[in-house]
Structure formats: structure tokens, C-alpha cells
C-alpha positions in Angstrom: 19.7 9.5 -36.4 17.8 11.3 -33.4 19.8 13.3 -30.6 17.6 10.8 -28.4 19.1 8.0 -30.5 22.7 9.2 -30.2 22.7 9.8 -26.8 21.4 6.0 -25.9 24.3 5.0 -28.6 26.6 7.1 -27.0 25.6 6.0 -23.4 26.0 2.2 -24.2 29.3 2.6 -26.3 30.4 4.2 -23.0 29.3 0.8 -20.8 31.4 -1.2 -23.3 34.2 0.5 -23.6 34.2 0.9 -19.7 34.0 -2.6 -19.0 36.5 -3.7 -21.4 39.0 -1.2 -19.8 38.0 -2.1 -16.5 38.5 -5.9 -17.7 42.1 -5.2 -18.8 42.7 -3.7 -15.7 41.5 -6.7 -14.0 43.3 -9.2 -16.0 46.9 -7.5 -15.2 45.9 -7.7 -11.4 43.6 -10.9 -11.0 43.7 -10.9 -7.7 42.7 -7.0 -7.0 39.5 -6.8 -5.4 39.3 -3.0 -5.6 40.1 -3.1 -9.2 37.1 -5.7 -9.5 34.6 -3.4 -7.5 35.8 -0.8 -9.6 34.8 -2.1 -12.5 31.2 -3.1 -11.0 30.7 0.6 -9.8 31.6 1.8 -13.5 29.7 -0.3 -15.2 26.6 0.3 -12.7 27.0 3.7 -13.3 27.4 3.9 -16.7 24.1 1.8 -17.2 22.6 4.1 -15.3 23.5 7.1 -17.3 22.3 5.6 -20.1 18.9 4.5 -18.8 18.3 7.9 -17.6 18.6 9.1 -21.4 15.3 7.1 -22.4 12.8 8.9 -23.5 10.3 7.4 -21.4 12.1 9.0 -18.6 11.4 12.8 -19.8 8.2 13.5 -18.1 8.4 11.4 -15.0 9.8 13.3 -11.5 10.7 12.6 -8.0 11.5 14.1 -5.2 11.5 14.1 -1.1 9.6 16.0 1.2 8.3 15.3 5.0 9.2 11.7 4.9 7.4 10.9 1.7 8.7 10.4 -1.5 6.8 12.0 -4.3 6.8 10.5 -7.6 5.0 11.7 -11.1 4.5 9.1 -13.6 2.6 9.7 -17.3 2.4 8.1 -20.6 1.4 4.5 -21.6 1.3 1.4 -19.2 4.6 0.4 -20.4 5.9 4.0 -19.6 4.5 4.3 -16.5 5.7 1.1 -15.6 9.4 1.9 -16.5 9.2 5.2 -14.6 8.0 3.7 -11.8 10.8 0.9 -12.0 13.6 3.3 -12.8 12.6 6.1 -10.2 11.8 4.2 -7.4 14.8 1.4 -8.1 16.2 1.5 -4.2 13.1 1.3 -2.9 11.4 -1.5 -4.7 14.9 -3.7 -4.5 14.6 -3.1 -0.4 11.1 -3.1 -0.4 10.9 -6.8 -2.1 13.6 -8.2 0.1 11.7 -6.9 3.3 8.2 -8.2 2.3 8.8 -11.5 0.8 11.3 -12.6 3.9 7.5 -11.8 5.9 5.8 -14.0 3.4 8.1 -16.9 3.7 7.9 -16.5 7.4 4.2 -16.5 8.2 3.8 -19.2 5.6 6.2 -21.4 5.6 6.5 -21.5 2.5 9.3 -20.6 -0.1 9.6 -18.1 -2.6 9.2 -20.4 -5.5 5.7 -21.2 -4.1 4.7 -17.5 -4.4 6.4 -17.0 -8.0 4.2 -20.2 -9.0 1.2 -18.9 -7.9 1.5 -15.4 -9.5 2.9 -17.4 -12.7 -0.1 -19.9 -13.0 -2.9 -18.0 -11.2 -2.8 -14.3 -10.9 -0.9 -13.2 -14.2 -3.3 -15.0 -16.9 -6.2 -12.9 -15.3 -4.6 -9.7 -15.3 -5.9 -7.1 -17.7 -3.2 -6.5 -20.5 -2.7 -2.6 -19.7 -1.3 -3.7 -16.1 0.8 -6.6 -17.3 2.5 -4.1 -19.6 3.0 -1.9 -16.7 4.2 -4.7 -14.6 6.9 -5.6 -17.4 7.7 -2.4 -17.4 8.6 -1.6 -13.5 10.9 -4.7 -14.3 12.5 -3.2 -17.4 13.0 0.2 -15.5 14.5 -1.7 -12.4 16.9 -3.5 -14.8 17.7 -0.4 -16.4 19.1 1.3 -12.9 20.1 -1.5 -11.0 20.8 -4.4 -13.1 18.1 -6.0 -11.0 17.7 -10.4 -11.1 14.1 -9.7 -10.4 11.3 -10.8 -13.1 7.4 -10.2 -13.5 6.7 -13.0 -11.7 8.6 -12.2 -8.8 6.9 -8.4 -9.1 3.4 -9.8 -9.4 4.1 -12.2 -6.3 5.2 -8.7 -4.6 2.3 -6.9 -5.5 0.1 -9.6 -4.4 1.9 -9.6 -0.6 -1.6 -8.5 1.1 -3.6 -11.4 -0.8 -1.0 -14.3 -1.4 -0.1 -15.0 2.3 -3.1 -14.3 4.3 -6.2 -15.3 2.0 -4.5 -17.7 -0.7 -2.4 -19.6 1.4 -5.0 -20.3 4.6 -7.7 -21.3 2.1 -5.2 -23.7 0.3 -3.9 -25.0 3.6 -7.5 -26.0 4.8 -8.3 -27.2 1.2 -5.1 -29.6 1.0 -5.3 -30.8 5.1 -1.6 -29.1 5.5 -0.2 -31.1 8.3 1.1 -28.5 11.2 -0.1 -25.3 8.8 0.7 -22.3 10.7 -2.1 -20.3 12.1 -2.6 -17.6 9.7 -5.5 -14.8 10.0 -6.5 -12.2 7.0 -5.2 -8.7 8.4 -6.9 -6.2 10.1 -5.5 -2.8 8.4 -6.4 0.7 9.4 -8.9 3.4 10.4 -11.2 5.3 8.6 -13.8 7.4 8.0 -15.9 9.6 5.2 -18.7 12.0 6.2 -20.9 14.3 4.1 -23.6 16.7 4.8 -24.8 17.8 8.1 -21.9 16.0 9.3 -19.3 18.2 8.2 -17.9 21.8 8.5 -18.9 23.0 4.9 -21.6 20.0 3.9 -19.2 18.4 1.5 -17.3 15.8 1.9 -14.5 14.9 4.2 -12.5 11.5 4.0 -9.7 10.0 6.6 -7.5 7.1 6.7 -4.8 5.5 8.7 -2.6 2.6 7.5 -2.3 -0.2 10.3 0.4 -3.1 9.7 3.3 -4.1 10.8 6.1 -1.6 11.0 8.8 -3.6 8.9 6.3 -3.1 5.9 4.5 0.3 6.9 8.0 2.4 7.4 8.6 1.7 3.6 5.0 2.8 2.7 5.6 6.5 1.9 5.4 7.0 -1.7 2.9 9.1 -3.0 2.0 8.5 -6.4 0.6 11.1 -9.1 -0.5 9.2 -12.4 -1.5 10.3 -15.2 -2.4 7.5 -17.6 -3.0 7.7 -21.2 -6.3 6.0 -20.8 -8.5 6.9 -17.5 -8.3 9.3 -15.0 -5.4 10.9 -13.2 -5.0 9.7 -9.7 -3.1 11.0 -6.6 -2.7 7.8 -4.3 -0.3 6.9 -1.4 1.7 3.3 -2.0 4.3 0.9 -1.7 7.2 1.6 -4.1 6.6 -1.5 -7.2 3.0 -1.9 -6.1 0.5 -0.5 -9.0 -2.5 -0.4 -6.5 -2.4 1.9 -3.6 -2.5 -1.4 -1.5 -3.7 0.5 1.8 -5.9 2.2 -0.7 -6.1 6.1 0.0 -6.0 7.6 -3.5 -8.6 10.1 -5.5 -9.1 10.7 -9.4 -9.3 13.6 -11.9 -13.6 13.1 -12.1 -13.8 13.3 -8.5 -13.9 9.7 -7.0 -12.6 9.6 -3.4 -11.4 5.8 -2.4 -10.1 4.6 0.8 -10.8 1.4 2.9 -10.2 -1.0 5.6 -9.7 -4.7 6.0 -12.6 -7.1 6.9 -11.1 -8.8 10.1 -11.1 -13.1 10.2 -12.2 -13.1 6.5 -12.2 -16.2 5.1 -12.2 -17.3 1.5 -10.5 -17.6 -1.7 -11.2 -17.9 -5.7 -8.7 -19.4 -7.8 -10.3 -18.5 -10.9 -10.8 -14.6 -9.6 -8.8 -11.4 -10.5 -6.1 -10.3 -8.3 -7.5 -7.7 -5.8 -4.6 -5.4 -6.5 -5.5 -5.0 -9.9 -8.9 -4.5 -9.4 -8.6 -1.8 -7.1 -6.2 -0.1 -9.8 -8.3 -0.4 -12.2 -11.5 0.9 -10.0 -9.4 3.8 -9.1 -8.4 4.6 -12.7 -11.4 4.3 -14.3 -14.3 4.6 -12.1 -16.2 8.0 -12.5 -19.2 7.2 -9.8 -20.1 4.8 -6.7 -21.8 2.5 -9.4 -18.7 1.9 -11.5 -16.6 2.0 -9.1 -18.8 -1.1 -7.2 -19.1 -2.5 -10.7 -14.9 -2.8 -11.5 -14.3 -4.4 -7.9 -17.0 -6.8 -8.3 -15.5 -8.4 -11.6 -13.5 -11.1 -10.9 -14.1 -10.6 -7.3 -11.6 -13.5 -5.8 -12.0 -12.6 -2.1 -8.4 -11.7 -2.0 -7.7 -8.6 0.5 -11.3 -8.3 1.7 -12.1 -4.8 2.5 -15.0 -2.2 3.5 -14.7 0.5 0.8 -15.2 4.0 1.8 -16.2 6.2 -1.1 -16.8 9.9 -2.1 -18.4 11.5 -5.3 -17.1 14.9 -4.9 -19.8 15.9 -7.8 -22.9 14.9 -6.0 -21.5 14.6 -2.4 -22.7 11.1 -1.7 -20.5 8.7 -0.2 -20.8 5.1 0.6 -19.6 2.0 2.2 -18.9 -1.4 0.0 -18.6 -4.0 2.5 -17.0 -6.8 -0.2 -16.9 -10.4 0.9 -16.8 -13.2 -1.6 -19.9 -14.9 -0.6 -22.0 -11.8 0.2 -21.4 -8.0 0.0 -23.4 -5.0 0.9 -23.4 -1.5 -0.6 -24.9 1.7 1.9 -24.6 5.5 0.2 -25.9 8.6 2.1 -25.4 12.6 0.6 -26.0 13.2 4.7 -24.3 10.6 7.4 -20.8 9.7 8.4 -19.4 6.0 7.3 -16.3 4.5 9.3 -14.5 1.7 9.7 -11.9 -0.3 12.2 -12.0 -3.6 10.3 -15.2 -4.8 11.4 -17.9 -6.4 8.8 -21.3 -5.2 10.0 -24.0 -6.9 7.4 -25.4 -10.2 8.6 -24.8 -12.1 5.6 -21.5 -11.3 5.5 -20.8 -11.9 9.0 -22.4 -15.2 8.6 -20.7 -16.5 5.7 -17.5 -14.5 5.1 -16.2 -13.9 8.9 -18.0 -16.9 11.0 -15.1 -16.3 13.8 -15.7 -12.9 14.5 -17.5 -11.4 17.4 -18.8 -8.5 16.7 -20.2 -7.9 20.6 -16.6 -7.9 21.9 -15.9 -4.6 23.2 -12.1 -5.4 24.0 -11.2 -6.2 20.6 -8.9 -3.9 18.6 -12.0 -3.6 16.0 -14.6 -3.3 18.0 -13.5 -0.6 20.8 -11.8 1.1 18.0 -15.6 0.9 16.3 -17.0 2.6 19.8 -14.1 5.3 19.5 -15.4 6.3 15.7 -18.9 6.7 16.8 -18.2 9.0 19.9 -15.4 11.3 18.1 -17.7 11.6 15.1 -21.3 12.4 17.0 -19.2 14.9 19.6 -17.9 16.3 16.1 -21.1 16.5 14.1 -21.2 19.2 12.2 -17.8 20.7 12.8 -16.0 17.7 10.7 -13.2 19.2 8.3 -9.3 18.1 7.2 -7.7 19.6 10.1 -10.4 17.8 12.7 -9.9 14.6 10.7 -5.8 14.9 11.1 -6.2 15.0 14.9 -8.9 12.0 15.0 -6.3 9.7 13.2 -3.9 10.3 16.0 -6.3 9.4 18.9 -5.5 7.4 21.7 -8.6 7.0 23.6 -9.2 3.1 24.4 -13.1 2.5 24.9 -12.2 -0.5 26.9 -10.3 0.9 29.3 -11.5 4.0 29.2 -8.6 6.0 29.4 -5.7 7.5 27.1 -3.3 4.5 26.4 -1.8 4.1 23.3 -2.3 0.3 22.2 -4.0 -2.0 20.1 -7.4 -0.6 20.7 -6.8 2.7 20.0 -7.4 4.6 16.6 -3.9 5.7 16.3 -2.5 1.9 17.1 0.5 0.8 19.2 0.6 -2.6 19.3 4.2 -2.7 20.0 2.9 -1.2 23.5 0.4 -3.7 23.9 0.6 -7.0 26.3 -2.1 -8.7 24.5 -1.4 -8.2 21.0 -4.4 -8.9 18.5 -5.4 -12.3 18.7 -7.7 -11.9 15.6 -5.2 -11.3 13.5 -2.5 -13.3 15.3 -0.3 -10.6 16.3 1.3 -11.7 19.6 2.0 -9.3 22.3 4.1 -6.2 21.6 3.9 -6.9 17.8 5.6 -4.7 16.0 2.5 -2.9 14.1 0.3 -0.3 14.4 -0.7 2.8 12.7 2.2 3.5 10.1 0.9 7.0 8.3 -2.2 8.6 7.8 -4.0 10.9 5.0 -7.1 13.3 5.0 -8.6 15.3 1.8 -12.0 16.8 1.2 -14.3 17.5 -1.9 -12.3 20.8 -2.4 -9.2 19.0 -2.5 -9.9 16.7 -4.3 -11.5 18.9 -6.9 -8.0 20.5 -6.9 -6.2 17.2 -7.0 -4.6 17.7 -3.3 -4.4 15.8 -0.4 -2.3 15.7 3.1 -0.3 13.2 4.2 1.9 12.4 7.8 4.4 9.4 7.1 4.7 7.6 10.3 2.4 7.5 13.5 -0.1 9.9 13.2 -0.2 11.1 16.8 3.5 12.4 15.8 4.8 9.5 18.0 8.3 7.5 16.9 9.0 3.4 17.0 12.9 3.1 17.2 14.0 -0.5 16.1 17.4 -0.9 18.5 15.3 -0.9 22.0 12.2 -2.4 20.7 14.7 -5.4 19.2 16.4 -5.5 22.8 13.4 -5.5 24.6 11.7 -8.1 22.6 14.2 -10.6 21.3 11.1 -12.8 20.0 11.4 -10.5 16.9 14.7 -11.0 16.1 14.3 -12.4 12.8 13.0 -9.3 11.7 16.2 -7.5 12.4 17.9 -7.0 9.1 14.8 -5.2 7.8 13.8 -3.4 10.7 14.5 0.6 10.5 13.5 3.9 13.0 9.9 4.8 12.0 9.8 8.4 13.0 7.2 10.3 12.4 6.9 13.7 10.1 4.8 16.8 9.4 1.4 16.8 8.0 2.2 17.4 4.4 -0.1 18.8 1.4 0.5 17.2 -1.9 -1.1 17.6 -5.1 -0.8 16.2 -8.4 1.4 18.2 -11.1 3.9 19.4 -8.1 7.3 20.1 -8.1 10.1 20.3 -5.2 10.0 23.2 -2.8 6.7 24.7 -4.3 
């Protein structure tokens, strides 16, 4: 018997013996709550020790820095999933509770509805390797915590950007659901990618801040360093339990640089398509060029989480924008230019066929005001753009509609919780607790070395404090069980293969 087998057998025996001993103690004092609590705690600790000896965890690691949790995952799909589930088990349980509550509240659907959609519609079209990875996450989670979640819970959770805001509105319209809630596709993120004469060194610079509700955003703090058995190594930010970045900022070891911003007021869904979170993960893992990335994203496009993808290839210096609708799409590319996004579509066919309600001429809307600000900032700084300047841009508070500095829904660093207007295009009500929740930046040189810069919390450095907000805005009281402070950390460098305190 190998040393690993002996350790596992010993740990399992400890679980059994510990449980038996405490069962006898519990029988001797059947009404003792403390004895029962002790039994639960001891068995949980023994189970965790047993799981920690699993050989799948040998190459995995976790540490915290700058408000982020960095995890290294390595191996075949099942092993990568197991490491993910085990190392991030507390965060997955917590994130699932917050996200699922939001999905049910917004759509007025119960959780079984989402499980059914995951099982019957999404799961059959997920590539085998990602099915294995998702099941591995459940296996690791259960080994650590004894979780009751299963793989269909996890698939629905991974689709939290797709199912409530794309599938459910489509389904409500198709079924003519009475008194259906007013669901809108989200408008997440401000981002740009620049190259050639626009940047300080003539190479690519890419930057992105994630816009979402603060309930989810405060939890969007994982840096994933993934070395899969097949495909390229990836460094990306992400959400615990989710296999794609999902706000989508990542680089791979072949030099591809990827980010995106969501298309406002997008409409449409193809139930026969493949989940966006699967296509996005596969594209980052296997694409070595802009053309390969585009091909993977188009294959099985279901319309879910429709984005303007901003891409860079450090090997060629070329950048691109893939505006991916469902009925239409457009690809722009250049080796000397800048491409920006703030949740507005610009292709005339996409505007007409996929976003019929969006008004590109309304300069007071969040997407269009930020578009104007990107144009101002990027033109003013042509030839000067580098990562340090990109970090400052992500924290910008200029409101172009009001022509003054005012942290609100129209600034690149969004603070909708400070706006009496909210964002009607996304059905974000006045003082909605959402906005920019973190920022990332990188360039061609950093990508070659698999490095990124990241700041948790508002990129401007401001803090969101939950208690005073909920006191001032009781209309959001339903979020209180999941609401926490979101404090900004420092800009922090992360790289593949990093270990603590390097």
C-alpha cells in the first residue's frame, strides 16, 4: 500500500472512530446540545483532514493578498475542479447563497426552475472536460464541507449572468407570462484595449473594471492561476465556484489578452446553444489568436451574456473588438488604434436586430456618457497610455453629462448607490447598490510573463459601507443577509506560479 493510501485510510478511520465515540457520548447524554455540536465539529474536522491528504491537492495552493484570494489549480479537468472546490469551499457556499438569492428575487422563480434549466438545457451541451471539472468542484466542496449542492446547482450558479437576465426574459415573452418582472440584460464594465501609436511603448495595453451589484461584487475577488492538462495556462480574475472569469479579464500563456463589456438592452436567447460561461472558458484556454477566439465564441452561441469582447494578441500587437450579438455580430481589428467599451453596441445590424430598445444618441445614459469619457481620456493621452495610466483611468469620476466630477452612474468608476437616477436601461433603481467593484490591467510585456495588476473594490479607492447604506435605503433591506462592506484594497501584482509573500 502506498504512503498516500495509508494516509487516506488512516484519516477515514479517524472519521469513523471519532463519530462512533461521540455517538456513544451523545447516547449517554441524549439531551446534550454541546455533545452533539462537538460531534459535528469533530467529524467535520476529521473529514477535512482526510480530504487534505488527497493527492489531487498536492500541486494546488491558496493565499490571500491585497483583498484577493489567489488559487493555483493544476492537472486534468477532474483534478482542477476538485482543487477549486476544496480550496474555495467556504467562498463557494457563501457566494452560492448570495447569488441564488438574487436570481430568485429578481425573476420571481424558485431554485428548482434554475436547476431544471441547468439539467435539461445547459448540461447536455457542456463539453465533457468541463462537465468533469464541474463535477470535480462538487467533489472537492463536499470533501471539505459535506455540502448538499450537486452539479446541477453548480451549473445554474455558473450561469448566473445568463439564466436570469437572458433566458428568463426570453421565456417570459415566449410564454406570455402574466405579471412578469421587468428584467433587463445587465450593463457590466468599463474597459479598453490600445496598441501602436496610442500606447507609451507601442505595444498592447488592456484595462477593465467590473460593474455589478455590490452583493456579488464584494465576492468577486478570486485570482485563478490554472495550468490545465490540455490547452494554455490561464491567469484570470473570477468568482468562487465558476469556471470562467465571468466578468472576463484574463490572459493565456500563448499571449492572448481578453476582456469585455456587456451589451446594454440586449434581447434574445437560443435554447439549443451552448452556455456562454463554457464558450468563454474554452476560448481563453484554447485560443492562440483573435481568429481562434472568435471561432470558439461563435460556435453554439446561445445569446447568453452578450458582450463586446476586447482582444489582444501580444505576439502580433493586434487588437480587436468582437461585438457578439445573437442575430448579428461584427469584428473590428487593428495594429494601431484603441477600442473601448462601456456597455453600448455600435454595429448598425447588432443595434437593429439584437438591441432594439437601446438609444445610442442619449448622452445622459450611463453607457453613452461613459463612451464620451473614454473618447476624451484616450484621445487626450494618445501615445502616453501604459498600465499605470490605465489604473488611473479606471478610477475616473468625470460625468460628461453634467460636465463635472461626480461619482455616479455615468462615471467610468461607477457608484450607482450615489445616484438618485439609477440606471433605467438595466432596471437599476435610484441609489441601487452597484457599480465598479474591482479593476484589472496588463500589457504585452506583462502578458508574456503572465502578470496582471488588480485592485479589489472601487478602482478609485473608495469604500462601500453596508450598514449606513441599508439604514438610508431600506428598500434594499432584502439584501441585508448577504450584504457586506466592500473596502478597496491596493493595486496588487499577481503572476502565474506565485507563492505567498513573494
